[in-house]
FIKOL-306227 format. One record per residue (C-alpha): residue number from 0; residue in one letter; y, x, z. Coordinates in Angstrom, 2 decimals. Layout:
+-----+---+---------+---------+---------+
!   k ! r !      c2 !      c1 !      c3 !
+-----+---+---------+---------+---------+
! NUM ! A !       Y !       X !       Z !
...
+-----+---+---------+---------+---------+
END
This chain:
+-----+---+---------+---------+---------+
!   k ! r !      c2 !      c1 !      c3 !
+-----+---+---------+---------+---------+
!   0 ! X !   10.78 ! -138.20 !   66.47 !
!   1 ! X !   11.39 ! -134.66 !   65.52 !
!   2 ! X !    9.93 ! -133.79 !   62.37 !
!   3 ! X !    8.20 ! -130.66 !   62.32 !
!   4 ! X !    9.03 ! -128.02 !   59.67 !
!   5 ! X !    8.04 ! -124.83 !   58.68 !
!   6 ! X !   10.72 ! -123.10 !   60.36 !
!   7 ! X !   10.39 ! -124.90 !   63.51 !
!   8 ! X !    6.69 ! -123.66 !   63.98 !
!   9 ! X !    7.04 ! -120.05 !   62.68 !
!  10 ! X !    9.89 ! -119.53 !   64.86 !
!  11 ! X !    8.14 ! -120.01 !   68.14 !
!  12 ! X !    5.28 ! -118.51 !   66.98 !
!  13 ! X !    7.23 ! -115.15 !   66.33 !
!  14 ! X !    9.27 ! -115.30 !   69.24 !
!  15 ! X !    5.90 ! -115.26 !   71.00 !
!  16 ! X !    4.48 ! -112.46 !   69.03 !
!  17 ! X !    7.43 ! -110.74 !   69.45 !
!  18 ! X !    7.49 ! -111.22 !   73.39 !
!  19 ! X !    3.78 ! -110.40 !   73.59 !
!  20 ! X !    3.56 ! -107.30 !   71.21 !
!  21 ! X !    7.13 ! -105.21 !   72.14 !
!  22 ! X !    8.54 ! -107.24 !   75.46 !
!  23 ! X !    5.34 ! -107.66 !   77.57 !
!  24 ! X !    3.33 ! -105.32 !   79.70 !
!  25 ! X !    1.05 ! -103.66 !   80.38 !
!  26 ! X !    0.77 ! -102.40 !   76.38 !
!  27 ! X !   -2.42 ! -102.14 !   74.79 !
!  28 ! X !   -2.40 !  -98.38 !   74.78 !
!  29 ! X !   -1.88 !  -98.84 !   78.73 !
!  30 ! X !   -4.85 ! -101.20 !   78.84 !
!  31 ! X !   -7.02 !  -99.03 !   76.51 !
!  32 ! X !   -6.32 !  -95.72 !   79.00 !
!  33 ! X !   -6.86 !  -97.74 !   82.01 !
!  34 ! X !  -10.24 !  -99.30 !   80.72 !
!  35 ! X !  -11.46 !  -95.69 !   79.84 !
!  36 ! X !  -10.14 !  -94.59 !   83.45 !
!  37 ! X !  -13.57 !  -96.45 !   84.69 !
!  38 ! X !  -15.84 !  -93.57 !   85.90 !
!  39 ! X !  -18.03 !  -95.08 !   88.36 !
!  40 ! X !  -20.62 !  -92.33 !   90.26 !
!  41 ! X !  -23.38 !  -95.19 !   89.51 !
!  42 ! X !  -24.55 !  -96.54 !   86.46 !
!  43 ! X !  -23.55 ! -100.06 !   86.13 !
!  44 ! X !  -25.21 ! -102.94 !   84.90 !
!  45 ! X !  -23.38 ! -105.64 !   83.25 !
!  46 ! X !  -24.38 ! -108.55 !   81.63 !
!  47 ! X !  -22.76 ! -110.51 !   79.31 !
!  48 ! X !  -23.49 ! -114.19 !   78.54 !
!  49 ! X !  -22.18 ! -115.40 !   75.07 !
!  50 ! X !  -21.84 ! -111.51 !   74.13 !
!  51 ! X !  -22.98 ! -112.05 !   70.98 !
!  52 ! X !  -19.64 ! -113.08 !   69.60 !
!  53 ! X !  -16.07 ! -113.84 !   70.07 !
!  54 ! X !  -14.72 ! -112.23 !   73.28 !
!  55 ! X !  -17.62 ! -111.50 !   74.96 !
!  56 ! X !  -18.78 ! -109.71 !   71.93 !
!  57 ! X !  -15.30 ! -107.96 !   72.25 !
!  58 ! X !  -15.69 ! -107.15 !   76.24 !
!  59 ! X !  -19.12 ! -105.54 !   75.65 !
!  60 ! X !  -18.15 ! -103.62 !   73.06 !
!  61 ! X !  -15.23 ! -102.36 !   74.61 !
!  62 ! X !  -17.30 ! -101.78 !   77.79 !
!  63 ! X !  -19.89 !  -99.64 !   76.20 !
!  64 ! X !  -17.15 !  -97.34 !   74.63 !
!  65 ! X !  -15.68 !  -96.88 !   77.62 !
!  66 ! X !  -18.73 !  -96.02 !   79.43 !
!  67 ! X !  -19.94 !  -93.65 !   76.73 !
!  68 ! X !  -22.79 !  -96.01 !   76.69 !
!  69 ! X !  -24.13 !  -95.02 !   79.94 !
!  70 ! X !  -24.54 !  -98.71 !   81.51 !
!  71 ! X !  -27.01 ! -101.29 !   81.21 !
!  72 ! X !  -25.97 ! -103.85 !   79.18 !
!  73 ! X !  -27.55 ! -107.38 !   78.63 !
!  74 ! X !  -26.25 ! -109.67 !   75.87 !
!  75 ! X !  -27.33 ! -112.83 !   76.21 !
!  76 ! X !  -27.00 ! -115.64 !   73.41 !
!  77 ! X !  -28.84 ! -117.38 !   70.92 !
!  78 ! X !  -28.49 ! -115.09 !   68.03 !
!  79 ! X !  -30.57 ! -111.95 !   68.04 !
!  80 ! X !  -29.82 ! -110.44 !   64.49 !
!  81 ! X !  -25.99 ! -110.43 !   65.74 !
!  82 ! X !  -27.10 ! -108.87 !   69.23 !
!  83 ! X !  -28.83 ! -106.38 !   67.58 !
!  84 ! X !  -26.01 ! -105.43 !   65.12 !
!  85 ! X !  -23.77 ! -105.18 !   68.03 !
!  86 ! X !  -25.85 ! -102.90 !   70.26 !
!  87 ! X !  -26.27 ! -100.60 !   67.70 !
!  88 ! X !  -22.82 !  -99.77 !   67.42 !
!  89 ! X !  -22.48 !  -98.94 !   70.88 !
!  90 ! X !  -22.75 !  -95.00 !   71.83 !
!  91 ! X !  -26.03 !  -93.80 !   72.62 !
!  92 ! X !  -26.82 !  -93.25 !   76.54 !
!  93 ! X !  -27.18 !  -89.97 !   77.66 !
!  94 ! X !  -27.89 !  -91.04 !   81.01 !
!  95 ! X !  -31.81 !  -91.38 !   81.88 !
!  96 ! X !  -33.03 !  -94.80 !   81.81 !
!  97 ! X !  -30.26 !  -96.44 !   80.84 !
!  98 ! X !  -31.00 !  -99.31 !   78.39 !
!  99 ! X !  -29.06 ! -102.10 !   75.83 !
! 100 ! X !  -30.86 ! -105.35 !   75.64 !
! 101 ! X !  -30.85 ! -108.76 !   74.00 !
! 102 ! X !  -32.04 ! -111.78 !   75.97 !
! 103 ! X !  -32.14 ! -115.27 !   74.00 !
! 104 ! X !  -30.86 ! -118.44 !   75.78 !
! 105 ! X !  -29.54 ! -121.85 !   74.65 !
! 106 ! X !  -27.13 ! -122.33 !   77.68 !
! 107 ! X !  -26.71 ! -126.08 !   77.35 !
! 108 ! X !  -29.99 ! -126.78 !   79.12 !
! 109 ! X !  -30.12 ! -125.74 !   82.92 !
! 110 ! X !  -34.02 ! -125.18 !   82.53 !
! 111 ! X !  -33.37 ! -122.33 !   80.06 !
! 112 ! X !  -30.80 ! -120.66 !   82.24 !
! 113 ! X !  -33.08 ! -121.15 !   85.33 !
! 114 ! X !  -35.63 ! -119.44 !   83.30 !
! 115 ! X !  -33.64 ! -116.77 !   81.99 !
! 116 ! X !  -31.90 ! -115.98 !   85.58 !
! 117 ! X !  -34.64 ! -116.04 !   86.99 !
! 118 ! X !  -36.43 ! -113.31 !   84.51 !
! 119 ! X !  -33.54 ! -111.31 !   84.84 !
! 120 ! X !  -33.50 ! -111.04 !   88.54 !
! 121 ! X !  -37.29 ! -110.00 !   88.66 !
! 122 ! X !  -36.18 ! -106.63 !   86.92 !
! 123 ! X !  -32.84 ! -106.14 !   87.18 !
! 124 ! X !  -32.11 ! -105.67 !   91.51 !
! 125 ! X !  -28.10 ! -105.35 !   91.16 !
! 126 ! X !  -25.82 ! -106.77 !   88.98 !
! 127 ! X !  -22.02 ! -105.17 !   88.96 !
! 128 ! X !  -20.47 ! -107.30 !   86.21 !
! 129 ! X !  -21.43 ! -110.90 !   85.15 !
! 130 ! X !  -19.15 ! -112.24 !   82.56 !
! 131 ! X !  -19.68 ! -115.55 !   81.08 !
! 132 ! X !  -17.66 ! -116.75 !   77.81 !
! 133 ! X !  -20.04 ! -118.69 !   75.88 !
! 134 ! X !  -18.10 ! -121.48 !   73.86 !
! 135 ! X !  -18.29 ! -124.29 !   71.66 !
! 136 ! X !  -15.45 ! -126.22 !   69.64 !
! 137 ! X !  -16.12 ! -130.11 !   68.34 !
! 138 ! X !  -14.50 ! -133.26 !   68.03 !
! 139 ! X !  -17.67 ! -135.26 !   68.57 !
! 140 ! X !  -17.70 ! -137.68 !   71.50 !
! 141 ! X !  -20.33 ! -137.12 !   74.49 !
! 142 ! X !  -23.14 ! -135.32 !   73.15 !
! 143 ! X !  -25.88 ! -135.40 !   76.39 !
! 144 ! X !  -28.77 ! -133.19 !   76.53 !
! 145 ! X !  -31.97 ! -133.99 !   77.23 !
! 146 ! X !  -30.92 ! -133.46 !   80.88 !
! 147 ! X !  -28.13 ! -136.09 !   81.01 !
! 148 ! X !  -25.37 ! -133.12 !   80.77 !
! 149 ! X !  -22.83 ! -133.27 !   77.94 !
! 150 ! X !  -23.31 ! -130.28 !   75.67 !
! 151 ! X !  -19.46 ! -129.03 !   75.73 !
! 152 ! X !  -19.56 ! -129.45 !   79.74 !
! 153 ! X !  -23.04 ! -127.50 !   79.84 !
! 154 ! X !  -21.35 ! -124.77 !   77.55 !
! 155 ! X !  -18.08 ! -124.34 !   79.39 !
! 156 ! X !  -18.88 ! -125.05 !   82.92 !
! 157 ! X !  -22.46 ! -126.30 !   83.86 !
! 158 ! X !  -24.52 ! -123.55 !   82.61 !
! 159 ! X !  -21.96 ! -120.70 !   83.73 !
! 160 ! X !  -21.98 ! -121.81 !   87.17 !
! 161 ! X !  -25.60 ! -122.06 !   87.19 !
! 162 ! X !  -26.28 ! -118.57 !   85.56 !
! 163 ! X !  -23.53 ! -117.11 !   88.22 !
! 164 ! X !  -25.50 ! -119.02 !   91.25 !
! 165 ! X !  -28.78 ! -117.71 !   90.00 !
! 166 ! X !  -27.76 ! -114.01 !   89.66 !
! 167 ! X !  -25.50 ! -114.00 !   92.77 !
! 168 ! X !  -28.07 ! -112.23 !   94.92 !
! 169 ! X !  -28.19 ! -109.58 !   92.68 !
! 170 ! X !  -24.27 ! -109.21 !   92.69 !
! 171 ! X !  -24.45 ! -109.24 !   96.26 !
! 172 ! X !  -26.88 ! -106.40 !   96.48 !
! 173 ! X !  -24.43 ! -104.09 !   93.91 !
! 174 ! X !  -21.68 ! -105.45 !   96.80 !
! 175 ! X !  -23.89 ! -104.12 !   99.72 !
! 176 ! X !  -24.21 ! -100.83 !   97.87 !
! 177 ! X !  -20.58 ! -100.23 !   97.80 !
! 178 ! X !  -20.33 ! -100.57 !   93.99 !
! 179 ! X !  -18.30 ! -103.06 !   91.85 !
! 180 ! X !  -19.50 ! -106.79 !   92.27 !
! 181 ! X !  -17.56 ! -109.24 !   89.78 !
! 182 ! X !  -18.28 ! -112.37 !   88.25 !
! 183 ! X !  -15.47 ! -113.48 !   85.60 !
! 184 ! X !  -15.81 ! -116.93 !   83.35 !
! 185 ! X !  -13.25 ! -116.73 !   79.94 !
! 186 ! X !  -11.84 ! -120.10 !   79.46 !
! 187 ! X !   -8.52 ! -121.49 !   80.06 !
! 188 ! X !   -7.48 ! -120.33 !   83.98 !
! 189 ! X !   -4.35 ! -122.44 !   84.73 !
! 190 ! X !   -4.59 ! -125.18 !   81.56 !
! 191 ! X !   -6.57 ! -127.97 !   83.18 !
! 192 ! X !   -5.58 ! -131.05 !   84.62 !
! 193 ! X !   -6.50 ! -133.38 !   87.51 !
! 194 ! X !  -10.01 ! -134.63 !   87.71 !
! 195 ! X !  -11.76 ! -137.91 !   88.89 !
! 196 ! X !  -13.77 ! -137.19 !   92.17 !
! 197 ! X !  -15.66 ! -140.07 !   91.04 !
! 198 ! X !  -16.70 ! -139.20 !   87.68 !
! 199 ! X !  -17.14 ! -135.61 !   87.79 !
! 200 ! X !  -19.82 ! -135.67 !   85.31 !
! 201 ! X !  -17.67 ! -137.80 !   82.81 !
! 202 ! X !  -20.48 ! -140.11 !   82.29 !
! 203 ! X !  -17.77 ! -143.23 !   82.56 !
! 204 ! X !  -14.76 ! -141.69 !   81.73 !
! 205 ! X !  -15.55 ! -139.18 !   78.97 !
! 206 ! X !  -13.08 ! -138.16 !   76.05 !
! 207 ! X !  -12.75 ! -135.25 !   74.14 !
! 208 ! X !   -9.18 ! -134.64 !   76.17 !
! 209 ! X !  -10.75 ! -135.30 !   79.34 !
! 210 ! X !  -13.54 ! -132.76 !   78.49 !
! 211 ! X !  -10.98 ! -130.13 !   77.39 !
! 212 ! X !   -8.97 ! -130.37 !   80.53 !
! 213 ! X !  -11.83 ! -131.18 !   82.75 !
! 214 ! X !  -14.07 ! -127.86 !   82.10 !
! 215 ! X !  -10.93 ! -125.04 !   82.94 !
! 216 ! X !  -10.15 ! -127.06 !   86.61 !
! 217 ! X !  -13.73 ! -127.21 !   87.63 !
! 218 ! X !  -13.41 ! -123.26 !   86.70 !
! 219 ! X !  -10.58 ! -122.74 !   88.49 !
! 220 ! X !  -12.22 ! -124.62 !   91.41 !
! 221 ! X !  -15.50 ! -122.67 !   90.95 !
! 222 ! X !  -13.96 ! -119.24 !   91.49 !
! 223 ! X !  -11.94 ! -120.09 !   94.67 !
! 224 ! X !  -15.16 ! -121.99 !   96.23 !
! 225 ! X !  -17.35 ! -119.06 !   95.54 !
! 226 ! X !  -14.81 ! -116.50 !   96.51 !
! 227 ! X !  -15.16 ! -118.34 !  100.13 !
! 228 ! X !  -18.51 ! -118.68 !   99.84 !
! 229 ! X !  -18.97 ! -114.87 !   98.98 !
! 230 ! X !  -16.80 ! -113.21 !  100.45 !
! 231 ! X !  -15.89 ! -109.33 !   99.32 !
! 232 ! X !  -16.94 ! -110.42 !   95.51 !
! 233 ! X !  -14.53 ! -110.66 !   92.51 !
! 234 ! X !  -14.53 ! -114.14 !   91.22 !
! 235 ! X !  -12.47 ! -114.35 !   87.98 !
! 236 ! X !  -11.32 ! -117.30 !   85.63 !
! 237 ! X !   -9.41 ! -116.07 !   83.07 !
! 238 ! X !   -7.18 ! -117.37 !   80.25 !
! 239 ! X !   -7.75 ! -115.14 !   76.99 !
! 240 ! X !   -4.88 ! -116.49 !   74.90 !
! 241 ! X !   -4.91 ! -117.22 !   70.97 !
! 242 ! X !   -7.95 ! -115.05 !   70.20 !
! 243 ! X !   -9.29 ! -114.63 !   66.08 !
! 244 ! X !  -12.94 ! -115.62 !   66.65 !
! 245 ! X !  -15.27 ! -117.30 !   64.70 !
! 246 ! X !  -15.41 ! -120.52 !   66.80 !
! 247 ! X !  -13.56 ! -122.72 !   64.34 !
! 248 ! X !  -15.54 ! -121.97 !   61.08 !
! 249 ! X !  -18.44 ! -122.33 !   63.00 !
! 250 ! X !  -17.67 ! -125.87 !   64.76 !
! 251 ! X !  -19.83 ! -128.74 !   63.83 !
! 252 ! X !  -16.97 ! -131.26 !   63.23 !
! 253 ! X !  -16.19 ! -130.77 !   59.40 !
! 254 ! X !  -12.28 ! -131.21 !   60.09 !
! 255 ! X !  -11.79 ! -128.23 !   62.59 !
! 256 ! X !  -13.64 ! -126.30 !   59.72 !
! 257 ! X !  -11.32 ! -127.79 !   57.00 !
! 258 ! X !   -8.55 ! -126.72 !   59.20 !
! 259 ! X !   -9.63 ! -123.28 !   60.21 !
! 260 ! X !   -9.86 ! -122.46 !   56.19 !
! 261 ! X !   -5.83 ! -123.71 !   55.81 !
! 262 ! X !   -4.37 ! -122.24 !   59.20 !
! 263 ! X !   -6.32 ! -119.18 !   60.54 !
! 264 ! X !   -4.78 ! -117.36 !   57.50 !
! 265 ! X !   -1.52 ! -118.11 !   59.07 !
! 266 ! X !   -2.36 ! -117.64 !   62.71 !
! 267 ! X !   -3.88 ! -114.45 !   62.22 !
! 268 ! X !   -0.92 ! -112.49 !   62.97 !
! 269 ! X !    0.10 ! -114.46 !   66.04 !
! 270 ! X !   -3.62 ! -114.08 !   67.52 !
! 271 ! X !   -5.32 ! -110.99 !   69.07 !
! 272 ! X !   -8.27 ! -109.57 !   67.29 !
! 273 ! X !  -11.49 ! -109.83 !   69.42 !
! 274 ! X !  -11.33 ! -105.87 !   70.18 !
! 275 ! X !   -7.92 ! -106.41 !   71.65 !
! 276 ! X !   -8.69 ! -109.21 !   73.28 !
! 277 ! X !  -11.63 ! -107.68 !   74.75 !
! 278 ! X !   -9.74 ! -104.86 !   76.15 !
! 279 ! X !   -7.44 ! -106.88 !   77.80 !
! 280 ! X !  -10.05 ! -109.08 !   79.49 !
! 281 ! X !  -12.01 ! -106.13 !   80.65 !
! 282 ! X !   -8.70 ! -104.73 !   81.97 !
! 283 ! X !   -8.32 ! -107.89 !   83.97 !
! 284 ! X !  -12.50 ! -107.39 !   85.30 !
! 285 ! X !  -12.17 ! -103.75 !   86.11 !
! 286 ! X !   -8.85 ! -104.09 !   87.93 !
! 287 ! X !   -9.74 ! -107.61 !   89.97 !
! 288 ! X !  -10.18 ! -107.10 !   93.71 !
! 289 ! X !  -12.10 ! -109.09 !   95.66 !
! 290 ! X !  -11.23 ! -112.97 !   96.38 !
! 291 ! X !  -10.46 ! -115.60 !   93.53 !
! 292 ! X !   -8.27 ! -114.48 !   90.54 !
! 293 ! X !   -6.99 ! -116.29 !   87.90 !
! 294 ! X !   -5.83 ! -114.05 !   85.11 !
! 295 ! X !   -3.82 ! -114.28 !   82.11 !
! 296 ! X !   -4.74 ! -113.04 !   78.80 !
! 297 ! X !   -2.86 ! -109.82 !   79.41 !
! 298 ! X !   -4.60 ! -109.02 !   83.00 !
! 299 ! X !   -2.34 ! -110.65 !   85.29 !
! 300 ! X !   -2.92 ! -112.61 !   88.57 !
! 301 ! X !   -1.25 ! -116.27 !   88.45 !
! 302 ! X !   -2.72 ! -117.20 !   91.83 !
! 303 ! X !   -3.75 ! -120.59 !   92.90 !
! 304 ! X !   -0.78 ! -122.28 !   92.97 !
! 305 ! X !    0.36 ! -122.89 !   89.38 !
! 306 ! X !   -1.24 ! -125.48 !   88.25 !
! 307 ! X !   -4.20 ! -125.57 !   90.41 !
! 308 ! X !   -5.57 ! -129.06 !   90.79 !
! 309 ! X !   -8.26 ! -128.15 !   93.47 !
! 310 ! X !   -8.34 ! -128.59 !   97.30 !
! 311 ! X !  -10.89 ! -128.42 !  100.10 !
! 312 ! X !  -12.50 ! -132.01 !   99.43 !
! 313 ! X !  -12.78 ! -131.27 !   95.66 !
! 314 ! X !  -14.20 ! -127.93 !   96.06 !
! 315 ! X !  -17.13 ! -129.79 !   98.13 !
! 316 ! X !  -17.65 ! -132.70 !   95.74 !
! 317 ! X !  -17.57 ! -130.40 !   92.83 !
! 318 ! X !  -20.30 ! -127.98 !   94.53 !
! 319 ! X !  -22.39 ! -130.69 !   95.52 !
! 320 ! X !  -21.99 ! -132.55 !   92.30 !
! 321 ! X !  -22.93 ! -129.71 !   90.35 !
! 322 ! X !  -26.31 ! -128.23 !   92.60 !
! 323 ! X !  -27.56 ! -131.33 !   91.78 !
! 324 ! X !  -26.16 ! -131.59 !   87.87 !
! 325 ! X !  -28.26 ! -128.27 !   87.40 !
! 326 ! X !  -31.04 ! -128.31 !   90.02 !
! 327 ! X !  -33.49 ! -129.61 !   87.21 !
+-----+---+---------+---------+---------+
END
């Protein structure tokens, strides 16, 4: 068995760092310039579910900068104080009637998602960009909500699916108006595994490893299925790479928090900052065309062949299962 040494760990990390920052295209300056060129003839509406921290925060901040604040931006999450602090940094809009706001929602409960989505639909007729990036990192076993869904899967898949399904009529209205109509879920495109069609809720075969690989696969299948059902709209599942967020620090698992205190300083040089990741993910969002997209951390589309574990049967069964599980 190979023994891990500091050298055996650092050399691959250093190679990745050099590749990512000096050899890979597009460069961060190219990405920023492309994002800055976004100048629609309409006032865009963007909803960031999970936008009060991490990658969602980075994307919302980048979007606000590049639109010079002239966009209706909604941050959906649980932390009002964090949201208000983020919104306070947005450029002040000069366009009439433009607002930046926070809407509270605990995405682990589908009844909350239904309520919030319905409230948003009642007053926002068109949505141009719907971005979903809430995350949780834990080593706890299956932890069901009162609705019978594991909390990790609720955050990484079920709650996102329900938000998308409930808000799609508003995204469709943007498409009908000839405006951008795009949905993006940020998780781990192309990093899933095979799924059990007889236990899609992982009620019988749950494990941490299964939960970690299942949500990315479900998301891969989801964007493909949604694109087939709603032609003309962009559905993106992205892999953001290693990003220096607070997800380790805020974990409910002590082991993960200890690991964070030890390894985060070592990993930071090899990680994207929240700001940089926000720019890259916004770039992937803005450049995506209609249909299904699986984007890498620098915005490239890997298509639906590499590490894709879906097919017609899994699309059908997953849709039916998810609709039932989130129907409440």
